[in-house]
C-alpha positions as CSV (number, residue, x, y, z in Angstrom):
1,M,-27.2,8.1,-7.7
2,A,-28.3,6.1,-5.0
3,A,-31.1,9.0,-4.4
4,R,-32.0,9.6,-7.4
5,G,-33.1,6.0,-7.6
6,E,-30.5,4.0,-9.2
7,A,-28.4,2.9,-6.8
8,G,-27.6,-0.7,-7.8
9,K,-27.1,1.4,-11.5
10,A,-23.7,2.9,-8.9
11,L,-23.3,-0.6,-7.1
12,G,-22.7,-2.5,-10.7
13,T,-20.5,0.2,-12.1
14,G,-18.4,0.4,-8.9
15,L,-18.4,-3.4,-8.9
16,F,-17.0,-4.1,-12.5
17,F,-14.4,-0.8,-12.3
18,S,-13.6,-2.5,-9.2
19,F,-13.0,-5.8,-11.0
20,L,-10.9,-3.6,-14.1
21,G,-8.8,-2.1,-12.1
22,G,-7.1,-4.8,-10.0
23,F,-7.4,-7.3,-13.7
24,F,-5.4,-4.3,-15.1
25,S,-3.2,-4.2,-12.2
26,F,-2.8,-8.4,-11.7
27,L,-1.7,-7.8,-15.2
28,I,0.5,-5.0,-14.6
29,L,2.6,-6.5,-11.2
30,F,2.3,-10.1,-13.1
31,F,4.4,-8.7,-15.8
32,I,6.9,-6.3,-14.5
33,S,7.6,-8.6,-11.1
34,P,9.7,-10.8,-13.2
35,P,12.9,-8.4,-13.7
36,L,12.0,-5.7,-11.3
37,A,13.1,-9.1,-9.1
38,K,16.4,-10.0,-11.2
39,L,16.8,-6.4,-10.8
40,A,16.5,-5.8,-7.2
41,L,19.1,-10.0,-6.9
42,K,21.3,-7.3,-7.7
43,F,21.0,-4.3,-5.0
44,A,24.0,-4.6,-2.8
45,P,24.3,-2.2,0.5
46,F,24.1,0.7,-0.9
47,E,21.2,0.4,-2.7
48,Y,19.2,-1.1,0.6
49,F,20.3,1.6,2.0
50,A,19.3,4.2,0.2
51,I,16.1,2.2,0.3
52,A,15.5,2.7,3.8
53,I,16.7,6.1,3.5
54,F,14.0,7.3,0.9
55,S,11.0,5.2,3.0
56,L,11.7,7.1,6.2
57,T,11.7,10.6,4.0
58,M,8.7,9.4,2.9
59,I,6.6,8.5,6.1
60,A,8.0,11.7,8.0
61,S,6.5,13.7,4.5
62,V,3.7,12.8,5.0
63,S,2.7,12.9,8.1
64,T,1.1,14.8,10.0
65,G,2.8,16.2,13.1
66,S,5.7,15.3,14.2
67,T,8.1,13.8,11.8
68,V,9.8,11.6,14.4
69,K,6.0,10.2,15.4
70,G,4.8,9.7,11.9
71,A,8.7,7.8,10.7
72,Y,8.0,5.4,14.0
73,K,4.6,5.1,14.5
74,R,3.1,1.9,15.6
75,N,-1.2,1.1,15.2
76,S,-2.4,1.8,19.0
77,R,-4.2,-1.4,19.3
78,C,-2.4,-3.5,16.9
79,N,1.2,-4.7,15.9
80,P,0.7,-6.9,13.0
81,F,3.7,-9.6,14.2
82,Y,1.9,-9.0,18.2
83,C,-1.5,-8.5,19.3
84,R,-2.0,-6.9,22.9
85,H,-5.7,-7.0,22.1
86,G,-6.2,-10.9,20.9
87,T,-8.9,-9.3,18.2
88,H,-6.2,-10.9,15.5
């Protein structure tokens, strides 16, 4: 659209639908989180273990190359809890 001279229209449409999606997601999260929290408080060790195994399986399945490296790969620049390069 920018090549046709409609960059403002494309930007406005993108901004509008981005806001709409964010607002819709907020509403869903607002109404779903209280029952979900009540359910999560009932979890036993078995459920936590199952979630951990499921999460590692999903990470390994979407990673490219070695699945072990995909499951344990860290960001080469910064760890969220410790940054060696001073950028955070």
